[in-house]
Backbone of each chain as nested JSON, in Angstrom:
{
  "chains": [
    {"id": "A", "residues": [
      {"number": 1, "name": "MET", "atoms": {"N": [59.542, -122.669, -4.392], "CA": [60.279, -122.718, -3.122], "C": [61.529, -123.591, -3.251]}},
      {"number": 2, "name": "LYS", "atoms": {"N": [61.429, -124.629, -4.095], "CA": [62.6, -125.495, -4.325], "C": [63.751, -124.692, -4.911]}},
      {"number": 3, "name": "ASN", "atoms": {"N": [63.423, -123.737, -5.789], "CA": [64.475, -122.942, -6.423], "C": [65.205, -122.063, -5.418]}},
      {"number": 4, "name": "PHE", "atoms": {"N": [64.51, -121.606, -4.409], "CA": [65.179, -120.854, -3.347], "C": [66.033, -121.788, -2.502]}},
      {"number": 5, "name": "GLN", "atoms": {"N": [65.529, -123.001, -2.25], "CA": [66.29, -123.974, -1.474], "C": [67.632, -124.261, -2.162]}},
      {"number": 6, "name": "GLN", "atoms": {"N": [67.585, -124.403, -3.499], "CA": [68.813, -124.69, -4.255], "C": [69.823, -123.555, -4.144]}},
      {"number": 7, "name": "ASN", "atoms": {"N": [69.337, -122.346, -3.91], "CA": [70.215, -121.165, -3.828], "C": [70.429, -120.698, -2.387]}},
      {"number": 8, "name": "LEU", "atoms": {"N": [69.976, -121.524, -1.435], "CA": [69.945, -121.067, -0.041], "C": [71.34, -120.747, 0.506]}},
      {"number": 9, "name": "LYS", "atoms": {"N": [72.317, -121.583, 0.154], "CA": [73.681, -121.35, 0.675], "C": [74.22, -120.011, 0.187]}},
      {"number": 10, "name": "LYS", "atoms": {"N": [73.999, -119.736, -1.094], "CA": [74.462, -118.456, -1.665], "C": [73.786, -117.294, -0.953]}},
      {"number": 11, "name": "LEU", "atoms": {"N": [72.487, -117.439, -0.717], "CA": [71.732, -116.342, -0.101], "C": [72.149, -116.154, 1.357]}},
      {"number": 12, "name": "GLU", "atoms": {"N": [72.328, -117.259, 2.057], "CA": [72.732, -117.153, 3.469], "C": [74.117, -116.529, 3.584]}},
      {"number": 13, "name": "ALA", "atoms": {"N": [74.971, -116.81, 2.598], "CA": [76.335, -116.258, 2.611], "C": [76.314, -114.743, 2.437]}},
      {"number": 14, "name": "THR", "atoms": {"N": [75.209, -114.201, 1.924], "CA": [75.113, -112.744, 1.754], "C": [74.17, -112.136, 2.787]}},
      {"number": 15, "name": "ASP", "atoms": {"N": [74.047, -112.799, 3.933], "CA": [73.224, -112.248, 5.034], "C": [71.767, -112.084, 4.636]}},
      {"number": 16, "name": "THR", "atoms": {"N": [71.238, -113.074, 3.942], "CA": [69.858, -112.971, 3.462], "C": [69.01, -114.106, 4.031]}},
      {"number": 17, "name": "GLN", "atoms": {"N": [67.91, -113.747, 4.659], "CA": [66.962, -114.73, 5.201], "C": [65.829, -114.935, 4.196]}},
      {"number": 18, "name": "VAL", "atoms": {"N": [65.614, -116.195, 3.808], "CA": [64.506, -116.483, 2.893], "C": [63.275, -116.889, 3.702]}},
      {"number": 19, "name": "LEU", "atoms": {"N": [62.144, -116.274, 3.383], "CA": [60.868, -116.604, 4.021], "C": [59.82, -116.828, 2.928]}},
      {"number": 20, "name": "GLY", "atoms": {"N": [59.282, -118.028, 2.856], "CA": [58.147, -118.271, 1.962], "C": [56.874, -117.801, 2.659]}},
      {"number": 21, "name": "VAL", "atoms": {"N": [55.879, -117.404, 1.893], "CA": [54.601, -116.971, 2.474], "C": [53.444, -117.487, 1.626]}},
      {"number": 22, "name": "SER", "atoms": {"N": [52.448, -118.086, 2.288], "CA": [51.197, -118.391, 1.595], "C": [50.057, -118.254, 2.587]}},
      {"number": 23, "name": "MET", "atoms": {"N": [48.845, -118.367, 2.086], "CA": [47.676, -118.245, 2.953], "C": [47.22, -119.61, 3.487]}},
      {"number": 24, "name": "ASP", "atoms": {"N": [48.104, -120.613, 3.416], "CA": [47.798, -121.918, 4.021], "C": [48.013, -121.855, 5.528]}},
      {"number": 25, "name": "SER", "atoms": {"N": [47.569, -122.884, 6.241], "CA": [47.797, -122.942, 7.685], "C": [49.27, -123.259, 7.945]}},
      {"number": 26, "name": "PRO", "atoms": {"N": [49.783, -122.925, 9.145], "CA": [51.183, -123.244, 9.462], "C": [51.469, -124.742, 9.336]}},
      {"number": 27, "name": "PHE", "atoms": {"N": [50.482, -125.562, 9.609], "CA": [50.693, -127.019, 9.614], "C": [50.745, -127.561, 8.191]}},
      {"number": 28, "name": "ALA", "atoms": {"N": [49.896, -127.035, 7.317], "CA": [49.961, -127.415, 5.901], "C": [51.305, -126.989, 5.317]}},
      {"number": 29, "name": "ASN", "atoms": {"N": [51.737, -125.785, 5.665], "CA": [53.013, -125.295, 5.133], "C": [54.189, -126.11, 5.64]}},
      {"number": 30, "name": "HIS", "atoms": {"N": [54.117, -126.554, 6.892], "CA": [55.19, -127.388, 7.436], "C": [55.259, -128.715, 6.685]}},
      {"number": 31, "name": "ALA", "atoms": {"N": [54.096, -129.31, 6.441], "CA": [54.058, -130.579, 5.698], "C": [54.575, -130.374, 4.273]}},
      {"number": 32, "name": "PHE", "atoms": {"N": [54.211, -129.247, 3.672], "CA": [54.685, -128.912, 2.325], "C": [56.21, -128.768, 2.319]}},
      {"number": 33, "name": "ALA", "atoms": {"N": [56.738, -128.037, 3.313], "CA": [58.191, -127.825, 3.401], "C": [58.917, -129.167, 3.503]}},
      {"number": 34, "name": "GLU", "atoms": {"N": [58.39, -130.065, 4.323], "CA": [59.034, -131.379, 4.488], "C": [58.968, -132.177, 3.191]}},
      {"number": 35, "name": "SER", "atoms": {"N": [57.832, -132.092, 2.504], "CA": [57.652, -132.922, 1.315], "C": [58.549, -132.479, 0.158]}},
      {"number": 36, "name": "ILE", "atoms": {"N": [58.919, -131.199, 0.11], "CA": [59.788, -130.749, -0.986], "C": [61.206, -130.432, -0.503]}},
      {"number": 37, "name": "GLY", "atoms": {"N": [61.483, -130.702, 0.778], "CA": [62.841, -130.531, 1.297], "C": [63.261, -129.078, 1.458]}},
      {"number": 38, "name": "VAL", "atoms": {"N": [62.337, -128.235, 1.891], "CA": [62.656, -126.821, 2.132], "C": [62.99, -126.625, 3.606]}},
      {"number": 39, "name": "SER", "atoms": {"N": [64.138, -125.996, 3.893], "CA": [64.567, -125.864, 5.29], "C": [64.328, -124.466, 5.863]}},
      {"number": 40, "name": "PHE", "atoms": {"N": [63.939, -123.509, 5.01], "CA": [63.642, -122.162, 5.537], "C": [62.159, -122.095, 5.917]}},
      {"number": 41, "name": "PRO", "atoms": {"N": [61.779, -121.123, 6.765], "CA": [60.378, -121.066, 7.223], "C": [59.394, -120.758, 6.088]}},
      {"number": 42, "name": "LEU", "atoms": {"N": [58.284, -121.438, 6.1], "CA": [57.16, -121.089, 5.219], "C": [56.088, -120.484, 6.119]}},
      {"number": 43, "name": "LEU", "atoms": {"N": [55.917, -119.182, 6.023], "CA": [55.03, -118.469, 6.939], "C": [53.578, -118.608, 6.492]}},
      {"number": 44, "name": "SER", "atoms": {"N": [52.712, -118.642, 7.481], "CA": [51.28, -118.746, 7.208], "C": [50.626, -117.378, 7.337]}},
      {"number": 45, "name": "ASP", "atoms": {"N": [50.129, -116.88, 6.223], "CA": [49.384, -115.622, 6.257], "C": [47.892, -115.948, 6.301]}},
      {"number": 46, "name": "TRP", "atoms": {"N": [47.507, -116.611, 7.364], "CA": [46.11, -117.034, 7.545], "C": [45.215, -115.806, 7.611]}},
      {"number": 47, "name": "GLY", "atoms": {"N": [44.267, -115.683, 6.706], "CA": [43.418, -114.495, 6.652], "C": [43.891, -113.489, 5.619]}},
      {"number": 48, "name": "GLY", "atoms": {"N": [45.169, -113.545, 5.26], "CA": [45.665, -112.757, 4.129], "C": [46.053, -111.317, 4.426]}},
      {"number": 49, "name": "ASP", "atoms": {"N": [46.253, -110.955, 5.7], "CA": [46.599, -109.552, 6.006], "C": [47.874, -109.098, 5.296]}},
      {"number": 50, "name": "ALA", "atoms": {"N": [48.933, -109.908, 5.41], "CA": [50.208, -109.519, 4.801], "C": [50.107, -109.553, 3.276]}},
      {"number": 51, "name": "THR", "atoms": {"N": [49.392, -110.549, 2.764], "CA": [49.226, -110.676, 1.307], "C": [48.553, -109.427, 0.738]}},
      {"number": 52, "name": "ARG", "atoms": {"N": [47.567, -108.897, 1.454], "CA": [46.885, -107.673, 1.015], "C": [47.785, -106.458, 1.182]}},
      {"number": 53, "name": "LYS", "atoms": {"N": [48.513, -106.4, 2.307], "CA": [49.417, -105.274, 2.542], "C": [50.457, -105.149, 1.434]}},
      {"number": 54, "name": "TYR", "atoms": {"N": [50.883, -106.289, 0.919], "CA": [51.891, -106.282, -0.145], "C": [51.255, -106.211, -1.531]}},
      {"number": 55, "name": "GLY", "atoms": {"N": [49.928, -106.087, -1.571], "CA": [49.245, -105.885, -2.853], "C": [49.315, -107.075, -3.784]}},
      {"number": 56, "name": "VAL", "atoms": {"N": [49.464, -108.292, -3.251], "CA": [49.587, -109.469, -4.113], "C": [48.385, -110.415, -3.992]}},
      {"number": 57, "name": "TYR", "atoms": {"N": [47.335, -109.967, -3.289], "CA": [46.137, -110.796, -3.14], "C": [45.331, -110.792, -4.437]}},
      {"number": 58, "name": "VAL", "atoms": {"N": [44.929, -111.971, -4.881], "CA": [44.097, -112.087, -6.086], "C": [42.714, -112.559, -5.663]}},
      {"number": 59, "name": "ASP", "atoms": {"N": [41.735, -111.7, -5.829], "CA": [40.385, -111.996, -5.374], "C": [39.831, -113.259, -6.043]}},
      {"number": 60, "name": "LYS", "atoms": {"N": [40.134, -113.432, -7.319], "CA": [39.625, -114.57, -8.09], "C": [40.043, -115.907, -7.473]}},
      {"number": 61, "name": "TYR", "atoms": {"N": [41.284, -115.964, -6.982], "CA": [41.798, -117.233, -6.434], "C": [41.703, -117.286, -4.912]}},
      {"number": 62, "name": "LYS", "atoms": {"N": [41.335, -116.161, -4.292], "CA": [41.333, -116.066, -2.828], "C": [42.701, -116.479, -2.27]}},
      {"number": 63, "name": "ALA", "atoms": {"N": [43.736, -116.047, -2.956], "CA": [45.107, -116.426, -2.587], "C": [46.083, -115.4, -3.151]}},
      {"number": 64, "name": "ALA", "atoms": {"N": [47.36, -115.619, -2.886], "CA": [48.399, -114.691, -3.337], "C": [48.828, -114.997, -4.769]}},
      {"number": 65, "name": "ARG", "atoms": {"N": [49.374, -113.971, -5.44], "CA": [50.117, -114.194, -6.679], "C": [51.491, -114.72, -6.286]}},
      {"number": 66, "name": "ARG", "atoms": {"N": [52.201, -115.28, -7.271], "CA": [53.592, -115.662, -7.014], "C": [54.455, -114.414, -7.203]}},
      {"number": 67, "name": "VAL", "atoms": {"N": [54.956, -113.886, -6.1], "CA": [55.758, -112.66, -6.147], "C": [56.895, -112.777, -5.142]}},
      {"number": 68, "name": "ASN", "atoms": {"N": [58.108, -112.389, -5.562], "CA": [59.244, -112.354, -4.647], "C": [59.658, -110.906, -4.409]}},
      {"number": 69, "name": "PHE", "atoms": {"N": [59.884, -110.58, -3.147], "CA": [60.422, -109.269, -2.788], "C": [61.779, -109.481, -2.125]}},
      {"number": 70, "name": "LEU", "atoms": {"N": [62.772, -108.697, -2.527], "CA": [64.028, -108.649, -1.775], "C": [64.016, -107.358, -0.977]}},
      {"number": 71, "name": "ILE", "atoms": {"N": [64.123, -107.486, 0.339], "CA": [64.044, -106.333, 1.244], "C": [65.406, -106.119, 1.889]}},
      {"number": 72, "name": "GLY", "atoms": {"N": [65.92, -104.909, 1.807], "CA": [67.237, -104.583, 2.364], "C": [67.214, -104.51, 3.879]}},
      {"number": 73, "name": "LYS", "atoms": {"N": [68.405, -104.424, 4.444], "CA": [68.506, -104.361, 5.909], "C": [67.829, -103.118, 6.472]}},
      {"number": 74, "name": "ASP", "atoms": {"N": [67.701, -102.082, 5.637], "CA": [67.044, -100.845, 6.084], "C": [65.529, -100.897, 5.895]}},
      {"number": 75, "name": "GLY", "atoms": {"N": [65.018, -102.039, 5.408], "CA": [63.572, -102.197, 5.273], "C": [63.0, -101.743, 3.937]}},
      {"number": 76, "name": "HIS", "atoms": {"N": [63.865, -101.284, 3.024], "CA": [63.383, -100.854, 1.708], "C": [63.446, -102.009, 0.705]}},
      {"number": 77, "name": "ILE", "atoms": {"N": [62.54, -101.963, -0.259], "CA": [62.477, -103.023, -1.265], "C": [63.551, -102.792, -2.334]}},
      {"number": 78, "name": "LEU", "atoms": {"N": [64.348, -103.831, -2.572], "CA": [65.471, -103.72, -3.509], "C": [65.172, -104.356, -4.861]}},
      {"number": 79, "name": "GLU", "atoms": {"N": [64.405, -105.44, -4.861], "CA": [64.072, -106.137, -6.11], "C": [62.684, -106.733, -5.987]}},
      {"number": 80, "name": "GLU", "atoms": {"N": [62.029, -106.918, -7.156], "CA": [60.726, -107.597, -7.189], "C": [60.687, -108.53, -8.395]}},
      {"number": 81, "name": "GLN", "atoms": {"N": [60.044, -109.661, -8.233], "CA": [59.793, -110.571, -9.352], "C": [58.322, -110.98, -9.297]}},
      {"number": 82, "name": "LEU", "atoms": {"N": [57.642, -110.937, -10.449], "CA": [56.197, -111.193, -10.469], "C": [55.845, -112.433, -11.286]}},
      {"number": 83, "name": "ASP", "atoms": {"N": [54.886, -113.173, -10.792], "CA": [54.237, -114.275, -11.513], "C": [55.263, -115.239, -12.129]}},
      {"number": 84, "name": "SER", "atoms": {"N": [55.186, -115.491, -13.452], "CA": [56.068, -116.508, -14.039], "C": [57.539, -116.107, -13.901]}},
      {"number": 85, "name": "ALA", "atoms": {"N": [57.81, -114.808, -13.84], "CA": [59.189, -114.335, -13.667], "C": [59.706, -114.607, -12.256]}},
      {"number": 86, "name": "ALA", "atoms": {"N": [58.808, -114.99, -11.355], "CA": [59.206, -115.224, -9.959], "C": [59.599, -116.682, -9.708]}},
      {"number": 87, "name": "ILE", "atoms": {"N": [59.475, -117.537, -10.729], "CA": [59.805, -118.957, -10.533], "C": [61.311, -119.147, -10.395]}},
      {"number": 88, "name": "ASP", "atoms": {"N": [62.062, -118.446, -11.254], "CA": [63.526, -118.521, -11.196], "C": [64.053, -117.315, -10.417]}},
      {"number": 89, "name": "PRO", "atoms": {"N": [64.613, -117.547, -9.222], "CA": [65.013, -116.406, -8.382], "C": [66.386, -115.828, -8.708]}},
      {"number": 90, "name": "SER", "atoms": {"N": [66.969, -116.172, -9.879], "CA": [68.345, -115.735, -10.203], "C": [68.552, -114.229, -10.034]}},
      {"number": 91, "name": "LYS", "atoms": {"N": [67.546, -113.443, -10.455], "CA": [67.689, -111.982, -10.381], "C": [67.941, -111.547, -8.931]}},
      {"number": 92, "name": "ILE", "atoms": {"N": [67.253, -112.204, -8.003], "CA": [67.411, -111.853, -6.592], "C": [68.739, -112.367, -6.053]}},
      {"number": 93, "name": "VAL", "atoms": {"N": [69.095, -113.585, -6.445], "CA": [70.374, -114.151, -5.997], "C": [71.52, -113.281, -6.507]}},
      {"number": 94, "name": "ASP", "atoms": {"N": [71.449, -112.876, -7.789], "CA": [72.493, -112.013, -8.364], "C": [72.569, -110.685, -7.619]}},
      {"number": 95, "name": "ALA", "atoms": {"N": [71.402, -110.121, -7.309], "CA": [71.381, -108.829, -6.605], "C": [72.044, -108.959, -5.235]}},
      {"number": 96, "name": "CYS", "atoms": {"N": [71.829, -110.105, -4.574], "CA": [72.435, -110.316, -3.253], "C": [73.947, -110.465, -3.359]}},
      {"number": 97, "name": "GLU", "atoms": {"N": [74.377, -111.091, -4.443], "CA": [75.811, -111.353, -4.581], "C": [76.575, -110.159, -5.142]}},
      {"number": 98, "name": "ARG", "atoms": {"N": [75.824, -109.194, -5.703], "CA": [76.451, -107.986, -6.22], "C": [77.135, -107.28, -5.064]}},
      {"number": 99, "name": "PRO", "atoms": {"N": [78.399, -106.917, -5.223], "CA": [79.075, -106.259, -4.09], "C": [78.525, -104.862, -3.867]}},
      {"number": 100, "name": "LYS", "atoms": {"N": [78.658, -104.375, -2.668], "CA": [78.268, -103.017, -2.284], "C": [76.801, -102.737, -2.578]}},
      {"number": 101, "name": "MET", "atoms": {"N": [75.957, -103.642, -2.172], "CA": [74.522, -103.389, -2.328], "C": [74.145, -102.216, -1.438]}},
      {"number": 102, "name": "ARG", "atoms": {"N": [73.136, -101.484, -1.91], "CA": [72.616, -100.383, -1.101], "C": [72.153, -100.933, 0.251]}},
      {"number": 103, "name": "GLN", "atoms": {"N": [72.656, -100.376, 1.315], "CA": [72.306, -100.919, 2.639], "C": [71.065, -100.264, 3.191]}}
    ]},
    {"id": "B", "residues": [
      {"number": 1, "name": "MET", "atoms": {"N": [12.385, -82.613, -25.934], "CA": [12.643, -82.888, -24.506], "C": [13.139, -84.305, -24.302]}},
      {"number": 2, "name": "LYS", "atoms": {"N": [12.462, -85.241, -25.014], "CA": [12.867, -86.646, -24.915], "C": [14.288, -86.83, -25.424]}},
      {"number": 3, "name": "LYS", "atoms": {"N": [14.554, -86.126, -26.553], "CA": [15.881, -86.23, -27.168], "C": [16.96, -85.733, -26.203]}},
      {"number": 4, "name": "LEU", "atoms": {"N": [16.64, -84.654, -25.527], "CA": [17.602, -84.071, -24.584], "C": [17.882, -85.071, -23.451]}},
      {"number": 5, "name": "PHE", "atoms": {"N": [16.808, -85.726, -22.983], "CA": [16.957, -86.708, -21.9], "C": [17.859, -87.877, -22.326]}},
      {"number": 6, "name": "VAL", "atoms": {"N": [17.59, -88.383, -23.527], "CA": [18.4, -89.491, -24.064], "C": [19.863, -89.062, -24.184]}},
      {"number": 7, "name": "ALA", "atoms": {"N": [20.058, -87.859, -24.678], "CA": [21.424, -87.355, -24.849], "C": [22.135, -87.267, -23.502]}},
      {"number": 8, "name": "MET", "atoms": {"N": [21.382, -86.829, -22.487], "CA": [22.0, -86.703, -21.156], "C": [22.36, -88.066, -20.582]}},
      {"number": 9, "name": "VAL", "atoms": {"N": [21.48, -89.041, -20.781], "CA": [21.756, -90.397, -20.289], "C": [22.991, -90.954, -20.99]}},
      {"number": 10, "name": "LEU", "atoms": {"N": [23.051, -90.783, -22.32], "CA": [24.19, -91.268, -23.09], "C": [25.494, -90.618, -22.608]}},
      {"number": 11, "name": "ALA", "atoms": {"N": [25.422, -89.309, -22.394], "CA": [26.606, -88.578, -21.938], "C": [27.06, -89.124, -20.589]}},
      {"number": 12, "name": "GLY", "atoms": {"N": [26.073, -89.413, -19.737], "CA": [26.391, -89.963, -18.405], "C": [27.091, -91.298, -18.526]}},
      {"number": 13, "name": "VAL", "atoms": {"N": [26.582, -92.16, -19.402], "CA": [27.171, -93.493, -19.589], "C": [28.604, -93.367, -20.087]}},
      {"number": 14, "name": "ILE", "atoms": {"N": [28.795, -92.464, -21.055], "CA": [30.134, -92.283, -21.635], "C": [31.097, -91.735, -20.585]}},
      {"number": 15, "name": "LEU", "atoms": {"N": [30.624, -90.767, -19.804], "CA": [31.485, -90.141, -18.804], "C": [31.856, -91.112, -17.672]}},
      {"number": 16, "name": "LEU", "atoms": {"N": [30.951, -92.001, -17.352], "CA": [31.197, -92.901, -16.22], "C": [32.137, -94.049, -16.577]}},
      {"number": 17, "name": "GLN", "atoms": {"N": [32.262, -94.332, -17.881], "CA": [33.04, -95.509, -18.292], "C": [34.477, -95.553, -17.762]}},
      {"number": 18, "name": "PRO", "atoms": {"N": [35.22, -94.438, -17.904], "CA": [36.618, -94.53, -17.44], "C": [36.732, -94.892, -15.962]}},
      {"number": 19, "name": "ILE", "atoms": {"N": [35.762, -94.487, -15.172], "CA": [35.799, -94.763, -13.733], "C": [35.674, -96.268, -13.482]}},
      {"number": 20, "name": "SER", "atoms": {"N": [34.697, -96.897, -14.171], "CA": [34.511, -98.333, -13.938], "C": [35.667, -99.138, -14.505]}},
      {"number": 21, "name": "LYS", "atoms": {"N": [36.301, -98.609, -15.58], "CA": [37.439, -99.33, -16.154], "C": [38.67, -99.253, -15.254]}},
      {"number": 22, "name": "ALA", "atoms": {"N": [38.783, -98.161, -14.511], "CA": [39.976, -97.951, -13.688], "C": [39.96, -98.853, -12.447]}},
      {"number": 23, "name": "ALA", "atoms": {"N": [38.787, -99.303, -12.045], "CA": [38.665, -100.021, -10.783], "C": [39.533, -101.282, -10.664]}},
      {"number": 24, "name": "PRO", "atoms": {"N": [39.59, -102.184, -11.678], "CA": [40.357, -103.415, -11.501], "C": [41.849, -103.191, -11.292]}},
      {"number": 25, "name": "LYS", "atoms": {"N": [42.342, -101.989, -11.647], "CA": [43.785, -101.721, -11.49], "C": [44.184, -101.576, -10.024]}},
      {"number": 26, "name": "GLU", "atoms": {"N": [43.234, -101.399, -9.17], "CA": [43.466, -101.118, -7.756], "C": [44.495, -102.073, -7.111]}},
      {"number": 27, "name": "ASP", "atoms": {"N": [44.366, -103.366, -7.399], "CA": [45.252, -104.38, -6.827], "C": [46.715, -104.105, -7.154]}},
      {"number": 28, "name": "ALA", "atoms": {"N": [46.965, -103.857, -8.449], "CA": [48.341, -103.695, -8.908], "C": [48.977, -102.443, -8.308]}},
      {"number": 29, "name": "SER", "atoms": {"N": [48.195, -101.352, -8.197], "CA": [48.769, -100.115, -7.709], "C": [49.048, -100.182, -6.211]}},
      {"number": 30, "name": "ALA", "atoms": {"N": [48.435, -101.14, -5.525], "CA": [48.646, -101.262, -4.09], "C": [49.966, -101.953, -3.758]}},
      {"number": 31, "name": "MET", "atoms": {"N": [50.602, -102.559, -4.771], "CA": [51.858, -103.273, -4.517], "C": [52.988, -102.272, -4.31]}},
      {"number": 32, "name": "PRO", "atoms": {"N": [53.746, -102.403, -3.21], "CA": [54.854, -101.476, -3.014], "C": [55.903, -101.65, -4.117]}},
      {"number": 33, "name": "LYS", "atoms": {"N": [56.539, -100.553, -4.49], "CA": [57.521, -100.59, -5.589], "C": [58.939, -100.668, -5.037]}},
      {"number": 34, "name": "VAL", "atoms": {"N": [59.882, -100.985, -5.94], "CA": [61.298, -100.975, -5.575], "C": [61.638, -99.581, -5.043]}},
      {"number": 35, "name": "GLY", "atoms": {"N": [62.282, -99.537, -3.897], "CA": [62.623, -98.264, -3.267], "C": [61.672, -97.884, -2.144]}},
      {"number": 36, "name": "ASP", "atoms": {"N": [60.471, -98.478, -2.165], "CA": [59.503, -98.204, -1.092], "C": [59.89, -98.95, 0.187]}},
      {"number": 37, "name": "LEU", "atoms": {"N": [59.382, -98.451, 1.299], "CA": [59.552, -99.153, 2.567], "C": [58.624, -100.369, 2.561]}},
      {"number": 38, "name": "ALA", "atoms": {"N": [59.16, -101.542, 2.861], "CA": [58.355, -102.765, 2.866], "C": [57.394, -102.731, 4.049]}},
      {"number": 39, "name": "PRO", "atoms": {"N": [56.116, -103.051, 3.832], "CA": [55.168, -103.061, 4.956], "C": [55.582, -104.1, 6.009]}},
      {"number": 40, "name": "ASP", "atoms": {"N": [55.417, -103.755, 7.268], "CA": [55.755, -104.724, 8.321], "C": [54.687, -105.82, 8.361]}},
      {"number": 41, "name": "PHE", "atoms": {"N": [55.057, -106.956, 8.898], "CA": [54.103, -108.063, 9.009], "C": [54.45, -108.883, 10.238]}},
      {"number": 42, "name": "LYS", "atoms": {"N": [53.489, -109.658, 10.69], "CA": [53.718, -110.61, 11.77], "C": [53.023, -111.891, 11.334]}},
      {"number": 43, "name": "MET", "atoms": {"N": [53.777, -112.972, 11.162], "CA": [53.188, -114.238, 10.707], "C": [53.806, -115.385, 11.496]}},
      {"number": 44, "name": "GLN", "atoms": {"N": [53.123, -116.517, 11.45], "CA": [53.606, -117.681, 12.181], "C": [54.018, -118.793, 11.229]}},
      {"number": 45, "name": "TYR", "atoms": {"N": [54.941, -119.635, 11.716], "CA": [55.213, -120.895, 11.018], "C": [55.379, -121.99, 12.057]}},
      {"number": 46, "name": "PHE", "atoms": {"N": [55.214, -123.215, 11.622], "CA": [55.333, -124.372, 12.511], "C": [56.649, -125.06, 12.203]}},
      {"number": 47, "name": "ASP", "atoms": {"N": [57.518, -125.213, 13.22], "CA": [58.846, -125.795, 12.978], "C": [58.883, -127.296, 13.281]}},
      {"number": 48, "name": "GLY", "atoms": {"N": [57.723, -127.891, 13.487], "CA": [57.666, -129.319, 13.805], "C": [57.405, -129.554, 15.29]}},
      {"number": 49, "name": "HIS", "atoms": {"N": [57.705, -128.519, 16.1], "CA": [57.466, -128.614, 17.545], "C": [56.547, -127.497, 18.033]}},
      {"number": 50, "name": "ASP", "atoms": {"N": [56.883, -126.272, 17.627], "CA": [56.157, -125.104, 18.127], "C": [55.769, -124.175, 16.989]}},
      {"number": 51, "name": "LEU", "atoms": {"N": [54.798, -123.32, 17.3], "CA": [54.486, -122.218, 16.396], "C": [55.438, -121.07, 16.718]}},
      {"number": 52, "name": "LYS", "atoms": {"N": [56.121, -120.576, 15.704], "CA": [57.066, -119.473, 15.898], "C": [56.525, -118.237, 15.198]}},
      {"number": 53, "name": "GLU", "atoms": {"N": [56.746, -117.073, 15.834], "CA": [56.277, -115.834, 15.231], "C": [57.443, -115.093, 14.583]}},
      {"number": 54, "name": "VAL", "atoms": {"N": [57.198, -114.55, 13.409], "CA": [58.232, -113.827, 12.671], "C": [57.664, -112.48, 12.244]}},
      {"number": 55, "name": "SER", "atoms": {"N": [58.444, -111.419, 12.435], "CA": [58.032, -110.132, 11.881], "C": [59.201, -109.547, 11.097]}},
      {"number": 56, "name": "LEU", "atoms": {"N": [58.897, -108.655, 10.183], "CA": [59.95, -108.063, 9.35], "C": [60.952, -107.298, 10.224]}},
      {"number": 57, "name": "GLY", "atoms": {"N": [60.428, -106.68, 11.273], "CA": [61.277, -105.896, 12.176], "C": [62.391, -106.721, 12.823]}},
      {"number": 58, "name": "ASP", "atoms": {"N": [62.182, -108.045, 12.933], "CA": [63.208, -108.917, 13.518], "C": [64.539, -108.819, 12.772]}},
      {"number": 59, "name": "TYR", "atoms": {"N": [64.47, -108.481, 11.488], "CA": [65.661, -108.528, 10.636], "C": [66.252, -107.157, 10.354]}},
      {"number": 60, "name": "ARG", "atoms": {"N": [65.535, -106.111, 10.773], "CA": [65.973, -104.739, 10.488], "C": [67.4, -104.53, 11.004]}},
      {"number": 61, "name": "GLY", "atoms": {"N": [68.269, -104.085, 10.093], "CA": [69.657, -103.799, 10.459], "C": [70.525, -105.035, 10.604]}},
      {"number": 62, "name": "LYS", "atoms": {"N": [69.919, -106.228, 10.44], "CA": [70.688, -107.464, 10.631], "C": [70.831, -108.259, 9.346]}},
      {"number": 63, "name": "LYS", "atoms": {"N": [69.707, -108.49, 8.682], "CA": [69.71, -109.33, 7.486], "C": [68.797, -108.754, 6.422]}},
      {"number": 64, "name": "GLN", "atoms": {"N": [69.139, -109.053, 5.182], "CA": [68.181, -108.809, 4.101], "C": [67.13, -109.903, 4.19]}},
      {"number": 65, "name": "VAL", "atoms": {"N": [65.975, -109.66, 3.619], "CA": [64.902, -110.653, 3.641], "C": [64.375, -110.876, 2.231]}},
      {"number": 66, "name": "VAL", "atoms": {"N": [64.266, -112.146, 1.847], "CA": [63.519, -112.489, 0.639], "C": [62.14, -112.944, 1.104]}},
      {"number": 67, "name": "LEU", "atoms": {"N": [61.107, -112.24, 0.65], "CA": [59.733, -112.616, 0.965], "C": [59.146, -113.215, -0.309]}},
      {"number": 68, "name": "ALA", "atoms": {"N": [58.937, -114.537, -0.28], "CA": [58.521, -115.239, -1.5], "C": [57.08, -115.72, -1.344]}},
      {"number": 69, "name": "PHE", "atoms": {"N": [56.161, -114.956, -1.919], "CA": [54.743, -115.344, -1.873], "C": [54.5, -116.447, -2.902]}},
      {"number": 70, "name": "TYR", "atoms": {"N": [53.784, -117.492, -2.495], "CA": [53.366, -118.515, -3.449], "C": [51.878, -118.774, -3.254]}},
      {"number": 71, "name": "VAL", "atoms": {"N": [51.252, -119.421, -4.243], "CA": [49.791, -119.479, -4.288], "C": [49.233, -120.43, -3.225]}},
      {"number": 72, "name": "PHE", "atoms": {"N": [49.604, -121.702, -3.307], "CA": [49.128, -122.68, -2.328], "C": [50.224, -123.718, -2.067]}},
      {"number": 73, "name": "ALA", "atoms": {"N": [50.243, -124.267, -0.848], "CA": [51.109, -125.406, -0.558], "C": [50.698, -126.579, -1.444]}},
      {"number": 74, "name": "PHE", "atoms": {"N": [51.646, -127.395, -1.791], "CA": [51.408, -128.628, -2.566], "C": [50.947, -128.36, -4.003]}},
      {"number": 75, "name": "THR", "atoms": {"N": [51.246, -127.164, -4.51], "CA": [50.96, -126.913, -5.922], "C": [52.262, -126.453, -6.555]}},
      {"number": 76, "name": "GLY", "atoms": {"N": [52.938, -127.326, -7.236], "CA": [54.215, -126.991, -7.863], "C": [55.285, -126.782, -6.829]}},
      {"number": 77, "name": "GLY", "atoms": {"N": [56.373, -126.138, -7.214], "CA": [57.52, -125.966, -6.316], "C": [57.443, -124.639, -5.613]}}
    ]}
  ]
}
């Protein structure tokens, strides 16, 4: 999440809203956001409905995988990053900054 | 007769194997791919004062959205 925070200005400049998601409670996520200096919302998927809908639920951990989705204004998925490849969000930041992205 | 029975059981075991092997893949295939419509969601976050509700539809036609799933709060960045 810190890596997205570092790129937040670039992402906001390209009309992009960053939303973190985990299966923690909203209050745990708020405390987490404050402790690492994250200013975008960290959403609580309590119960895991969204995590399952996006196919990133891992039964072994009873939690989500680390996965980033970039979703276009039309609601279609433009980019995905999985697991260790999702730590550095450069691919998503670059895609946002690429001119004439598919709308 | 016994031999035939054993052969049938063995054949059954061999035939059933691919089915049981395919099962763990279920999770991965459920993930939407690039180009797919992103599933809608409704989730809450706490802004320090109130619980706020967010859905993907809020941004349709207005903003792109990065949805960044992470494992647990307070584990790494």
